[in-house]
C-alpha positions in Angstrom: 0.0 0.0 -0.2 1.5 3.4 -1.0 0.2 6.1 1.3 1.6 9.7 1.7 0.3 12.0 4.6 0.9 15.9 4.5 -0.4 18.0 7.4 -1.6 21.6 7.2 -2.8 23.8 10.3 -5.2 26.3 9.8 -7.0 28.9 12.2 -10.7 29.0 12.7 -12.5 32.1 13.8 -15.7 31.7 15.8 -17.9 34.8 16.2 -16.7 34.9 19.9 -13.2 35.9 19.1 -11.8 32.5 20.0 -9.4 30.7 17.8 -9.9 27.1 17.5 -6.6 25.3 16.3 -7.3 22.7 13.5 -5.0 20.7 11.1 -5.8 19.5 7.9 -4.3 16.0 6.9 -4.2 15.0 3.3 -3.5 11.3 2.4 -2.8 10.4 -1.3 -4.0 6.6 -1.7 -3.5 4.0 -4.9 -5.3 1.2 -6.0 -5.5 -1.2 -8.8 -9.0 -1.1 -8.9 -11.8 0.8 -7.3 -12.2 -1.7 -4.4 -8.6 -1.7 -3.9 -8.5 2.1 -3.6 -11.4 1.9 -1.0 -9.6 -1.0 0.7 -6.4 1.2 0.9 -8.3 4.3 2.1 -9.9 2.2 5.0 -6.5 1.3 6.0 -5.2 4.9 5.7 -8.1 6.2 8.0 -7.0 3.4 10.6 -3.3 4.2 10.2 -4.3 8.0 11.1 -6.5 7.1 13.8 -3.7 4.9 15.2 -0.5 4.3 13.4 0.3 0.4 13.3 -3.2 -0.6 14.4 -4.3 -2.3 11.5 -0.9 -4.5 11.2 -1.1 -5.8 14.6 -5.0 -6.7 14.6 -5.7 -10.7 14.4 -9.4 -10.5 15.5 -12.0 -8.6 14.5 -14.9 -8.1 16.9 -16.4 -5.1 15.4 -18.5 -5.7 12.1 -20.5 -3.0 10.4 -22.5 -3.0 7.1 -22.3 -0.1 4.9 -24.6 0.9 2.0 -24.1 4.1 0.2 -24.6 5.7 -3.2 -23.3 9.0 -4.8 -23.1 10.7 -8.3 -19.2 10.0 -8.8 -16.4 7.9 -7.0 -15.0 10.8 -5.1 -18.3 11.4 -3.5 -18.5 7.7 -2.9 -15.2 7.7 -1.2 -16.0 10.7 0.9 -19.3 9.2 2.1 -17.7 5.6 2.8 -15.0 7.3 4.8 -17.3 9.4 6.8 -19.5 6.4 7.6 -16.5 4.6 8.9 -15.6 7.3 11.0 -19.2 7.6 12.3 -18.6 3.8 13.1 -15.4 4.8 14.8 -16.5 7.4 17.2 -19.8 5.3 18.0 -18.0 2.0 18.9 -14.5 3.4 19.5 -13.2 1.1 16.9 -10.7 1.2 14.2 -11.8 -0.6 10.9 -9.2 -2.4 9.1 -10.5 -4.7 6.5 -13.5 -5.0 4.1 -15.5 -7.5 2.5 -17.3 -5.9 -0.8 -20.5 -7.2 -2.1 -21.0 -4.7 -4.8 -18.7 -1.7 -5.8 -19.4 0.4 -8.7 -18.3 4.3 -9.2 -21.9 5.1 -8.0 -22.6 2.3 -5.4 -20.8 0.5 -2.4 -22.4 -2.5 -0.5 -20.3 -4.2 1.8 -19.1 -5.0 5.4 -16.0 -3.5 7.3 -14.4 -5.2 10.0 -12.5 -3.5 13.0 -11.6 -4.3 16.6 -13.3 -2.3 19.3 -12.4 -0.6 22.4 -9.7 2.1 21.5 -9.6 4.7 24.2 -7.1 7.1 22.8 -6.9 7.5 19.0 -3.4 9.5 17.6 -5.6 11.7 15.6 -8.8 13.5 16.6 -10.4 13.2 12.9 -13.3 15.6 12.9 -14.5 15.0 9.0 -13.5 14.4 5.9 -13.1 17.5 3.6 -15.5 16.2 0.5 -14.5 19.8 -1.5 -10.8 18.8 -1.3 -11.1 15.1 -2.3 -10.6 13.8 -5.6 -10.6 10.2 -7.3 -9.0 9.9 -10.7 -9.1 6.7 -13.2 -5.5 6.3 -14.9 -5.0 4.9 -18.4 -4.1 1.7 -17.0 -7.3 1.5 -15.2 -5.7 2.2 -11.6 -7.0 4.6 -9.3 -5.5 7.3 -7.4 -7.0 9.6 -4.5 -6.3 12.7 -2.5 -8.4 12.8 0.9 -8.3 15.7 3.3 -9.2 14.9 6.9 -10.0 18.0 9.2 -8.5 17.2 12.6 -8.6 18.8 15.9 -5.5 19.5 17.8 
């Protein structure tokens, strides 16, 4: 899996004159197919939350079904990762692998497998910035993507 991570800090202004520090983390992911791109993106999210967590897992005790549809592959990937992030926070779990029932450029149906009871994540990922994410299909039919996560500091 090829994964590049880049962090950018920015300041947000609230109406009450307090500044909230946030950091945008961008990862670039490649896959030989759309399914492979989603698999690598899932592992990339797990790596951001807790580096090395997916490489050391031998048992998965949290299984969730994901069904989403979108107008294009970039929105589909953002919606997929948003759903995974929602399950991550709800179940305090890191999701590492998936079993795909159906995947097209507009639809994903499958299961994600994770391990529960992570107390502290290394990164506090708040959301995925859908406007800054992209998915590109290459001439050799492989895929590359750029995903931007908004993290709290």
